[in-house]
C-alpha positions in Angstrom: -21.6 24.7 13.6 -22.7 28.2 14.7 -21.6 30.3 11.7 -23.0 33.6 12.9 -20.0 34.1 15.2 -17.7 33.8 12.2 -19.2 36.2 9.7 -16.8 39.0 9.2 -17.5 42.3 7.3 -15.1 43.9 4.9 -14.8 46.7 7.5 -13.8 44.2 10.2 -11.3 42.6 7.8 -9.5 45.9 7.3 -9.3 46.3 11.1 -8.2 42.8 11.7 -6.3 41.5 8.6 -5.2 38.2 10.1 -3.9 36.1 7.3 -3.7 32.3 6.9 -2.0 32.5 3.5 -0.9 35.1 1.0 0.0 34.7 -2.6 0.8 36.7 -5.7 -1.1 36.5 -9.0 0.7 35.4 -12.2 1.0 39.1 -13.1 2.9 39.8 -9.8 0.0 41.6 -8.3 -1.2 40.6 -4.8 -4.2 38.3 -4.6 -6.8 38.7 -2.0 -5.4 37.3 1.2 -6.7 34.0 2.6 -8.2 35.3 5.9 -7.4 33.1 8.9 -10.9 33.2 10.2 -12.2 32.0 6.8 -9.6 29.2 6.8 -10.5 28.0 10.3 -14.2 27.9 9.5 -13.7 26.2 6.1 -11.3 23.6 7.5 -13.7 22.9 10.3 -16.6 22.4 7.8 -14.5 20.0 5.7 -13.3 18.0 8.7 -16.7 17.8 10.2 -18.2 16.5 7.0 -15.5 13.9 6.6 -16.0 12.6 10.2 -19.8 12.3 9.7 -19.0 9.0 8.0 -18.0 7.6 11.5 -20.5 9.8 13.5 -17.9 11.9 15.2 -18.2 15.2 13.2 -18.2 17.3 16.3 -14.8 16.1 17.3 -13.3 16.9 13.9 -15.0 20.3 13.9 -13.2 21.3 17.1 -9.7 20.5 15.8 -10.5 22.2 12.5 -11.4 25.4 14.3 -8.3 25.3 16.6 -5.6 23.8 14.4 -4.1 27.2 13.3 -5.2 29.2 16.3 -1.6 30.2 16.9 -1.5 32.1 13.6 -3.4 34.9 15.3 -0.2 35.7 17.3 1.5 38.9 16.1 4.8 37.0 15.6 3.1 34.8 13.0 1.4 37.6 11.3 4.7 39.5 11.1 6.4 36.4 9.8 3.9 35.8 7.0 4.2 39.4 5.8 7.9 39.3 5.9 8.2 36.0 4.0 5.7 36.8 1.2 6.9 37.1 -2.3 5.7 34.4 -4.4 3.9 32.4 -1.7 3.7 28.8 -2.7 1.5 26.1 -1.2 4.1 24.9 1.2 4.8 28.3 2.7 2.4 27.7 5.6 4.2 24.6 6.8 6.1 24.9 10.0 9.5 23.6 10.7 11.6 26.1 8.7 14.1 28.3 10.5 12.6 31.3 12.1 9.0 30.1 11.7 6.9 30.6 14.9 5.2 27.6 16.4 1.5 27.9 15.8 0.2 24.4 16.6 0.6 24.5 20.4 -2.0 27.2 21.1 -4.9 25.1 19.9 -3.7 22.1 21.8 -3.3 23.9 25.1 -6.7 25.5 24.6 -8.2 22.0 24.4 -6.5 21.0 27.7 -8.1 24.0 29.4 -11.5 23.3 27.9 -11.4 19.6 28.9 -9.8 20.2 32.3 -6.8 18.2 31.3 -8.9 15.2 30.4 -7.2 12.4 28.4 -9.7 13.1 25.6 -8.0 16.5 25.1 -4.8 14.6 24.6 -6.4 12.6 21.9 -7.3 15.7 20.0 -4.0 17.4 20.8 -2.1 14.8 18.7 -3.9 16.0 15.5 -3.4 19.7 16.2 0.2 19.4 17.3 1.0 17.2 14.3 -1.1 18.6 11.5 2.1 19.6 9.6 4.9 17.5 10.9 2.9 14.3 11.5 1.4 12.4 14.4 4.0 12.8 17.2 5.1 10.5 20.0 3.7 11.4 23.4 6.7 12.1 25.6 7.9 14.7 28.1 9.3 16.9 25.2 6.0 17.0 23.4 4.1 17.7 26.7 6.5 20.5 27.5 6.2 22.0 24.1 2.4 22.1 24.3 2.2 23.4 27.9 5.0 25.9 27.7 4.9 27.2 24.2 1.1 26.9 24.0 0.5 28.7 27.3 2.7 31.6 26.3 1.1 32.0 22.9 -2.4 31.6 24.4 -1.8 34.2 27.0 -0.7 36.7 24.3 -3.8 35.8 22.2 -6.3 36.6 24.9 -6.4 40.2 23.6 -7.2 39.2 20.0 -10.9 39.6 19.2 -11.1 36.8 16.7 -9.8 34.3 19.3 -12.3 35.5 21.8 -15.1 34.9 19.3 -13.7 31.4 18.6 -13.7 30.7 22.4 -17.3 31.9 22.7 -18.3 29.6 19.9 -16.5 26.7 21.4 -18.4 27.1 24.6 -21.2 25.2 23.0 -19.1 23.0 20.7 -17.6 20.5 23.2 -18.2 17.1 21.6 -21.4 15.4 22.6 -21.0 12.3 20.4 -19.5 9.1 21.7 -16.2 8.2 20.0 -17.1 5.5 17.5 -14.9 2.9 19.2 -17.0 3.2 22.3 -20.3 2.9 20.5 -21.1 -0.4 22.4 -20.0 0.9 25.8 -16.3 0.2 26.3 -15.6 -3.0 24.6 -12.5 -5.1 25.4 -10.8 -4.2 22.1 -11.3 -0.4 22.5 -7.8 0.0 23.9 -6.4 -1.7 20.8 -8.5 0.5 18.5 -8.0 3.9 20.1 -5.0 4.8 18.0 -7.0 4.1 14.8 -9.7 6.5 15.9 -7.1 9.3 16.5 -5.6 8.6 13.1 -9.0 9.0 11.5 -9.6 12.4 13.2 -6.1 13.4 12.2 -6.8 12.4 8.6 -10.0 14.5 8.6 -8.1 17.5 9.8 -5.1 17.3 7.5 -7.2 16.6 4.3 -9.5 19.5 5.3 -6.5 21.8 5.8 -4.9 20.8 2.5 -8.1 21.1 0.5 -9.0 24.6 1.9 -5.4 25.8 1.3 -5.4 24.2 -2.2 -8.7 25.9 -3.0 -7.1 29.3 -2.2 -3.7 28.7 -3.7 -4.3 26.8 -6.9 -8.0 26.5 -7.6 -7.4 22.9 -8.5 -10.3 21.1 -10.1 -11.0 17.7 -8.6 -13.4 14.9 -9.1 -16.2 14.6 -11.6 -16.4 10.8 -11.2 -19.3 8.6 -11.8 -21.1 7.2 -8.8 -20.7 3.5 -7.8 -24.3 3.0 -8.9 -23.4 4.4 -12.4 -20.2 2.3 -12.5 -22.2 -0.8 -11.6 -24.5 -0.2 -14.6 -21.4 0.0 -16.9 -20.0 -3.1 -15.3 -23.2 -5.1 -15.7 -23.3 -4.1 -19.4 -19.7 -5.2 -19.9 -20.3 -8.5 -18.3 -23.5 -9.2 -20.2 -21.4 -9.3 -23.4 -19.4 -12.3 -22.0 -21.0 -15.5 -23.1 -20.4 -18.7 -21.1 -19.7 -20.7 -24.3 -17.6 -23.5 -22.8 -17.1 -25.5 -19.6 -14.6 -23.1 -18.0 -16.6 -20.0 -18.9 -19.7 -21.5 -17.4 -17.7 -22.1 -14.2 -16.5 -18.6 -14.2 -20.1 -17.5 -14.6 -21.0 -19.5 -11.6 -18.3 -17.8 -9.6 -19.6 -14.4 -10.7 -23.2 -15.3 -9.7 -22.0 -16.5 -6.2 -20.2 -13.2 -5.8 -23.3 -11.2 -6.6 -25.4 -13.3 -4.4 -23.2 -13.1 -1.3 -22.8 -9.4 -1.8 -26.3 -9.0 -0.3 -25.0 -10.1 3.1 -24.2 -7.5 5.6 -20.8 -5.7 5.8 -17.9 -7.6 7.4 -15.1 -10.0 6.4 -15.4 -12.1 3.2 -13.1 -14.5 1.5 -13.0 -15.4 -2.2 -11.1 -18.6 -2.9 -10.8 -19.0 -6.6 -8.2 -21.0 -8.5 -6.0 -19.4 -11.2 -8.1 -18.9 -14.3 -11.3 -18.5 -12.4 -11.8 -14.8 -13.3 -11.4 -13.5 -9.7 -10.4 -10.0 -10.8 -13.8 -9.3 -12.4 -15.8 -11.4 -10.0 -14.4 -9.6 -7.0 -15.3 -6.3 -8.6 -18.9 -7.6 -9.1 -19.1 -8.4 -5.4 -17.7 -5.0 -4.4 -20.1 -3.0 -6.7 -23.1 -5.1 -5.7 -22.2 -4.8 -2.0 -21.4 -1.1 -2.2 -24.7 -0.2 -3.9 -26.7 -2.5 -1.5 -25.0 -1.1 1.7 -24.2 2.4 0.5 -20.4 2.1 0.5 -18.5 5.0 -0.8 -15.6 3.5 -2.8 -13.7 0.4 -3.7 -10.0 0.0 -2.9 -8.1 -2.8 -4.5 -4.8 -3.5 -2.8 -2.3 -5.7 -4.5 1.1 -7.0 -3.1 3.1 -6.6 -6.3 3.6 -3.5 -8.4 4.0 -5.8 -11.4 0.3 -6.8 -11.2 -1.1 -3.4 -10.5 -1.0 -1.9 -14.0 -2.4 -5.2 -15.4 -5.3 -5.1 -12.9 -5.9 -1.4 -13.5 -6.0 -1.9 -17.2 -8.8 -4.5 -16.8 -10.9 -2.1 -14.8 -10.2 0.8 -17.1 -11.4 -1.3 -20.1 -14.7 -1.6 -18.2 -15.2 1.8 -16.6 -13.0 4.1 -18.7 -9.5 5.5 -18.0 -10.7 8.5 -16.0 -12.7 6.4 -13.5 -9.9 4.3 -12.1 -7.1 5.9 -10.0 -3.8 4.1 -9.7 -1.6 4.9 -6.7 1.7 3.2 -6.7 5.4 4.0 -7.2 5.7 2.4 -10.7 3.1 4.6 -12.4 4.5 5.7 -15.8 4.8 9.5 -15.7 3.3 9.7 -19.2 0.2 7.9 -17.9 -0.2 10.1 -14.8 -2.7 12.9 -15.4 -3.5 15.9 -13.2 -6.8 14.2 -12.0 -5.0 11.0 -11.1 -2.3 12.9 -9.2 -4.8 14.8 -7.1 -7.0 11.8 -6.4 -4.0 9.7 -5.3 -3.3 12.3 -2.6 -6.5 11.6 -0.7 -8.2 8.7 -2.4 -11.4 10.7 -3.1 -12.2 8.7 -6.3 -14.7 5.7 -6.4 -12.1 3.1 -7.5 -8.6 3.0 -6.2 -6.0 0.5 -7.3 -3.0 0.5 -5.0 -0.4 -1.6 -3.2 -0.5 -3.4 0.1 2.5 -1.2 1.1 0.6 2.0 0.4 -2.5 0.8 2.2 -1.0 -0.5 5.4 1.9 2.0 5.7 -0.8 4.7 5.5 -3.0 3.0 8.2 0.0 2.6 10.5 2.0 5.6 9.4 2.2 9.1 11.0 3.1 11.5 8.2 0.4 13.9 6.9 1.0 12.8 3.3 0.1 9.2 4.0 -2.5 9.7 6.7 -4.5 12.3 4.7 -6.4 9.6 2.8 -7.4 7.5 5.8 -10.9 9.0 6.3 -11.8 8.0 2.8 -11.2 4.4 3.7 -14.2 4.7 6.0 -17.3 3.0 4.7 -15.5 1.4 1.7 -14.9 -2.0 0.3 -11.3 -3.2 0.5 -10.3 -6.0 -1.8 -7.0 -7.6 -0.7 -5.7 -9.5 -3.7 -3.3 -12.4 -3.0 -4.2 -12.3 0.7 -1.5 -14.9 1.5 1.1 -12.2 0.8 0.3 -10.2 4.0 3.7 -10.3 5.7 3.6 -12.6 8.7 6.0 -10.4 10.7 3.3 -7.7 10.7 0.3 -10.0 10.9 -0.9 -8.7 14.3 -1.0 -5.0 13.5 -2.4 -5.6 10.0 -5.2 -7.9 11.3 -5.9 -5.5 14.1 -6.4 -2.4 11.9 -8.5 -4.5 9.5 -10.7 -5.5 12.4 -10.9 -1.9 13.5 -12.0 -0.8 10.0 -14.7 -3.5 9.8 -16.0 -3.2 13.4 -15.9 0.6 13.8 -15.6 2.3 10.5 -18.1 0.6 8.3 -15.6 -1.1 6.0 -16.0 -4.5 4.3 -12.8 -6.5 3.6 -12.6 -9.2 0.9 -9.6 -11.6 1.2 -9.0 -12.9 -2.3 -6.6 -15.7 -3.2 -6.2 -19.1 -4.9 -4.1 -20.1 -1.8 -6.1 -18.7 1.0 -4.1 -18.2 4.2 -5.3 -19.5 7.6 -6.2 -16.2 9.3 -9.1 -17.2 11.5 -9.2 -18.3 15.1 -6.0 -18.4 17.2 -2.8 -18.0 15.2 0.6 -19.2 16.3 1.8 -21.3 19.3 2.6 -20.4 22.9 3.9 -17.9 23.8 3.3 -16.2 20.5 -0.4 -16.5 19.9 -2.5 -13.8 18.4 -6.2 -13.5 17.7 -7.1 -14.0 14.0 -10.2 -12.9 12.2 -13.7 -13.9 13.2 -16.8 -14.5 11.2 -15.2 -14.6 7.7 -17.8 -15.6 5.1 -16.5 -17.6 2.2 -18.2 -16.6 -1.0 -17.6 -19.9 -2.9 -19.8 -22.7 -1.7 -17.3 -25.6 -2.2 -13.8 -24.3 -2.9 -12.2 -27.7 -3.1 -14.7 -28.9 -5.7 -14.3 -25.7 -7.7 -10.5 -26.2 -7.8 -11.0 -29.6 -9.5 -12.9 -27.9 -12.3 -10.0 -25.6 -13.0 -7.3 -28.3 -12.9 -4.7 -27.5 -15.5 -1.6 -29.1 -14.2 -0.2 -32.2 -12.7 2.3 -31.9 -9.8 5.3 -34.2 -9.9 6.7 -34.4 -6.3 10.2 -35.7 -5.4 10.2 -39.3 -4.0 13.0 -38.5 -1.6 13.0 -35.2 0.2 16.3 -35.8 1.7 18.1 -36.0 -1.6 18.9 -32.8 -3.6 19.8 -32.6 -7.2 22.8 -30.8 -8.6 22.5 -27.8 -10.9 24.1 -30.0 -13.7 21.3 -32.6 -13.2 18.6 -29.9 -13.4 20.2 -28.3 -16.4 20.2 -31.6 -18.2 16.5 -32.1 -17.5 15.8 -28.6 -18.9 17.5 -29.5 -22.1 14.9 -32.2 -22.7 12.1 -29.6 -23.2 11.6 -27.2 -26.1 9.6 -24.8 -23.9 10.2 -24.8 -20.2 10.3 -22.4 -17.3 12.5 -23.1 -14.2 12.0 -21.0 -11.1 14.6 -20.9 -8.3 14.8 -19.3 -4.9 17.7 -16.9 -5.1 19.3 -14.6 -7.7 22.6 -16.3 -7.3 21.0 -19.7 -8.0 19.4 -18.2 -11.1 22.8 -17.1 -12.3 24.5 -20.3 -11.4 22.1 -22.4 -13.3 22.1 -20.0 -16.2 25.9 -20.4 -16.5 25.4 -24.0 -17.5 23.6 -22.4 -20.4 21.3 -24.8 -22.1 21.1 -23.5 -25.6 18.7 -20.6 -26.0 18.2 -20.0 -22.3 16.9 -16.6 -21.1 17.9 -15.3 -17.7 15.3 -13.3 -15.6 16.1 -12.0 -12.1 16.1 -9.1 -9.7 19.7 -8.3 -10.9 18.0 -6.8 -13.9 16.4 -3.4 -13.9 12.6 -3.1 -14.3 12.9 -1.7 -17.8 14.9 -4.7 -19.1 12.7 -7.2 -17.2 9.7 -5.8 -19.0 11.4 -6.2 -22.3 12.5 -9.8 -21.6 9.0 -10.7 -20.5 7.7 -9.3 -23.8 10.3 -11.4 -25.6 9.2 -14.5 -23.7 5.5 -13.9 -24.6 6.3 -13.4 -28.3 8.3 -16.7 -28.4 5.5 -18.6 -26.7 2.9 -17.0 -29.0 4.9 -18.1 -32.1 5.5 -21.5 -30.6 9.3 -21.1 -30.7 11.7 -23.1 -28.5 12.3 -21.2 -25.3 13.9 -22.0 -22.0 13.8 -19.5 -19.1 15.5 -19.6 -15.8 14.0 -17.1 -13.3 13.7 -16.1 -9.7 10.2 -16.0 -8.1 9.6 -12.5 -9.6 8.0 -14.3 -12.6 5.3 -15.7 -10.2 4.0 -12.2 -9.5 1.1 -12.0 -11.9 3.3 -12.3 -15.1 0.9 -13.6 -17.7 3.0 -16.3 -19.5 2.0 -19.8 -20.3 4.5 -22.7 -20.5 3.7 -26.4 -21.0 6.3 -27.4 -18.4 7.5 -25.6 -15.2 10.2 -26.7 -12.8 10.1 -25.2 -9.3 12.7 -25.3 -6.6 11.2 -26.5 -3.3 9.5 -23.7 -1.4 6.2 -22.8 0.3 3.1 -24.3 -1.2 1.7 -20.8 -2.1 4.8 -20.1 -4.2 4.6 -23.5 -5.9 1.0 -22.7 -6.7 2.0 -19.3 -8.2 4.6 -21.1 -10.3 1.9 -23.5 -11.5 -0.1 -20.5 -12.6 2.5 -20.0 -15.4 1.8 -23.5 -16.7 -1.0 -24.5 -19.1 -2.6 -21.2 -18.2 -4.9 -21.3 -21.1 -5.7 -25.0 -20.6 -4.7 -25.9 -24.1 -3.1 -29.2 -23.0 -5.9 -31.6 -22.5 -3.9 -34.0 -20.2 -2.6 -31.0 -18.2 0.7 -29.2 -18.0 3.5 -30.6 -15.8 4.9 -28.9 -12.7 8.1 -30.6 -11.4 9.1 -29.7 -7.8 12.8 -30.4 -7.2 15.2 -30.2 -4.3 17.9 -27.7 -5.2 21.5 -28.1 -3.9 21.2 -24.8 -2.0 18.6 -23.8 0.6 16.3 -20.8 0.5 17.5 -17.6 2.1 17.6 -17.6 5.9 14.5 -16.4 7.7 10.9 -16.5 6.5 11.6 -18.1 3.1 13.6 -20.9 4.7 10.6 -21.6 7.1 8.3 -21.6 4.1 10.5 -24.2 2.4 10.4 -26.3 5.6 6.6 -26.1 5.9 6.3 -27.0 2.2 8.5 -30.0 2.6 6.6 -31.2 5.7 3.2 -31.0 3.9 4.4 -32.5 0.6 6.1 -35.5 2.3 2.6 -36.9 2.8 1.1 -35.7 -0.4 0.0 -38.5 -2.7 -2.1 -36.8 -5.3 -1.4 -34.7 -8.4 -3.3 -31.5 -7.6 -3.3 -28.9 -4.8 -6.6 -27.9 -3.2 -7.7 -25.0 -0.8 -7.8 -27.5 2.0 -4.1 -28.4 1.4 -3.1 -24.7 1.4 -5.0 -24.2 4.7 -3.1 -27.1 6.1 0.2 -25.6 4.9 -0.5 -22.2 6.4 -1.6 -23.6 9.7 1.6 -25.6 9.9 3.7 -22.5 9.0 1.9 -20.2 11.4 1.5 -22.5 14.3 4.7 -24.6 14.1 7.5 -22.5 12.6 6.9 -18.8 13.0 7.6 -17.1 16.3 6.8 -13.5 15.7 3.8 -11.7 14.2 4.8 -8.1 15.1 2.8 -8.2 18.3 5.5 -6.9 20.6 6.3 -3.6 18.9 2.6 -3.0 18.2 1.7 -3.5 21.9 4.6 -1.4 23.2 4.0 1.6 21.0 0.2 1.7 20.4 -1.6 -0.3 23.0 0.3 -0.5 26.3 -0.4 3.1 27.4 -3.6 3.6 25.4 -5.6 4.1 28.6 -3.5 7.3 29.2 -3.8 8.2 25.6 -0.1 8.0 25.3 1.0 6.6 21.9 4.3 6.5 20.1 3.0 7.2 16.6 6.2 8.4 15.0 8.5 5.7 16.4 6.1 2.9 15.4 5.7 4.3 11.9 9.5 4.3 11.5 9.6 0.6 12.6 6.7 -0.5 10.3 8.3 -1.1 7.0 6.6 -3.7 4.8 9.5 -3.6 2.4 12.6 -3.9 4.5 14.7 -1.5 2.4 16.9 -0.7 5.3 18.9 -3.8 4.4 18.9 -2.8 0.7 20.6 -0.1 -1.3 19.5 1.1 -4.7 21.8 1.5 -7.7 20.7 3.4 -10.9 22.2 1.3 -13.8 23.1 2.4 -17.3 20.7 0.7 -19.7 19.4 2.3 -22.9 17.6 5.6 -22.1 18.8 5.8 -18.5 22.1 7.4 -19.7 20.2 10.4 -20.8 18.2 10.5 -17.6 21.4 10.2 -15.5 22.8 13.3 -17.3 19.6 15.2 -16.4 20.1 14.1 -12.8 23.7 15.3 -12.8 23.1 18.7 -14.3 19.5 19.6 -13.5 19.1 17.8 -10.2 16.3 15.4 -9.0 12.7 16.1 -9.8 9.7 14.0 -9.0 9.1 13.1 -12.7 12.7 12.4 -13.3 13.0 10.1 -10.3 9.9 8.2 -11.4 11.5 7.6 -14.8 14.7 6.5 -13.2 12.9 4.0 -11.1 12.7 1.8 -14.1 16.5 1.6 -14.1 17.1 0.7 -10.4 18.6 -2.5 -9.1 18.4 -3.2 -5.3 21.2 -5.1 -3.7 22.0 -6.1 -0.1 24.1 -3.6 1.9 27.1 -5.9 2.0 27.0 -6.2 -1.8 26.6 -2.5 -2.2 29.6 -1.8 0.0 31.8 -4.1 -2.0 30.7 -2.4 -5.3 31.2 1.0 -3.8 34.7 0.2 -2.4 35.7 -1.1 -5.9 34.6 2.3 -7.4 32.1 0.8 -9.7 29.5 3.4 -8.7 29.4 7.1 -8.0 27.1 9.4 -6.1 25.2 12.0 -8.2 23.0 14.4 -6.3 22.4 11.9 -3.5 21.8 8.9 -5.7 24.2 6.0 -6.4 24.8 5.5 -10.2 26.7 2.9 -12.2 30.1 4.4 -13.3 31.9 1.2 -14.5 30.6 0.0 -17.9 31.1 -3.7 -16.9 28.9 -3.5 -13.8 25.7 -4.0 -15.8 25.3 -6.3 -18.8 22.1 -6.6 -20.9 20.5 -10.1 -20.5 22.3 -10.7 -17.2 21.9 -7.5 -15.2 24.1 -6.4 -12.4 27.4 -8.3 -12.4 28.3 -8.4 -8.7 31.3 -10.7 -8.8 34.3 -9.5 -10.9 35.0 -13.0 -12.0 31.7 -13.0 -13.8 32.5 -10.1 -16.0 33.4 -12.3 -19.0 30.3 -14.4 -18.4 27.4 -13.7 -20.7 29.2 -12.9 -24.0 26.9 -14.1 -26.7 24.1 -15.0 -24.4 20.6 -14.9 -26.1 
């Protein structure tokens, strides 16, 4: 960047006091204003540095210089002076009543410089959306840029600073090739163009935030160890673990294979390790070794369940220290969230991030500044996808596409980790719904099937007749025969139905219970197991999501093989039963919920009909997923992805906003949240009522939420069992929620549960 054109003297500042931001000091005196020229230069420097990671720094520099060009307009300068008082960090964001449009000027300037080239359109997205989010290209946006921008730009021609910016930009038209065109114009460039624009957008918005933050709050970030230093700590930690028995020796072999394969070049890898194989630490060994070898910048661990995240983060914190691991998820305890973690979760500038699949993919395919800000920090990283089989199949096309884009164009390595590895390579699906899967995936484990035999802990007992179901009474009678048993069913209503039969001492665990109570119940279960007390638990599949409990016997209602395997992970987990634990698969009297889960059940039944053994292997899981993907599923999210982000890519016309609104990994549009009254939530609800919602309060209340289908919610609301408080639905009838049972949806159940353990 030619900085000489941007040096301003104090004399010039007095003549041209063009402000980007103004604030008052704590003593109510005015702070030195944040000069617009300084803001543009600093933002351009930040953005340029970020984009160096994918060799397009000159493209990011231009949008950094131009993003707030419209703030030179007299209307904006009058506005900023009029609106100052205490000028908080959000005061520069457009969209409030009376706020002049300042984004269009830079966009129209680009069109003039590029002679209306489509490449100008690519950059215009970032400038036009740097506060409100990546927009849809439509006639309204085009009109806004051309009409508003042209009027503003014409007025700005008399402003000296803008003339200086124009002079500088004469020599700043990008000369680098967009990274997606690095090999000419490959066939998949059209599919990846939206990701390149997202990355430039991310560079701009993070740069804009950071420079504004530097002026407004002087926040202190970072001071993390390097990955090289973290690797030393990790190696020291692992050296203290002695392979003193057969299983630990096998875990050590897995660790060594991870370290060995880490020397291979960046790309796609899979790690197929059975439950108990130590994949959490082994995957980190791979990621650290690979990062140091290939100069990767950070490690991002993405997990499908919030219930597993804290558990995984605690493992890493025990190795690296609390301050070296950043958790970014909705369930983070406010008491555990420090200032450093909060800042790092905004843009993922820490070396180790533990987050959710939802956060990762809704950022990669989102449009809002708050979620896109972090994207440039995914470049040149290692992504560990834990429980890879949990990638939602109805979004398989867009998710695999962005993963391929990250690997092929943005220097990222992706590790797919699972005991039940999905079939994601080659062609996926059947005509007419076929998508391209991943290519050149390197499996880290030399012989996954053989390895699984070494970790055999359970024996599967499969029904003899898959056409004959068992009644709940028959299942309840079988459960009575065991002192310690876990039974997992497919639906919350099934869980309650079976629990009503109430074998003595039975514990109920389902999504009808709030998170706070579920945590307490799981602790209770662990204590009873630890003390070898009699215990029977009836649960939905939520107990399969990384809950560290260990039963000698597990019953599992027929479902997909991956879920059955997850259930088996709660059986003989510590391998204390020499002959192996027992996992009984049974045919329940009710089917799985319609849709995907019902298809998983059908695929599981088809594969298990011909199953003759007592153990599941990676080959069997691959057969199951191939059957599911190729025989039963008819949508992988390809249509919406193509319509919004690929079809008009040659014209650089994308529907970023509309697609982001459609891409919801958690389909909460069919769910409603109810805050229930359980223990401390009553105090929190009073705070909500009289003080209103704050970020910290809502995070605390999240532990007391139960989600229900809309039709159930409507029934509860019509019966006046809930009330609305400051925009949130809260339990008002004392009978609606009962400890040990959770939300009582049906009025006839209100006497059910008295005296339940």
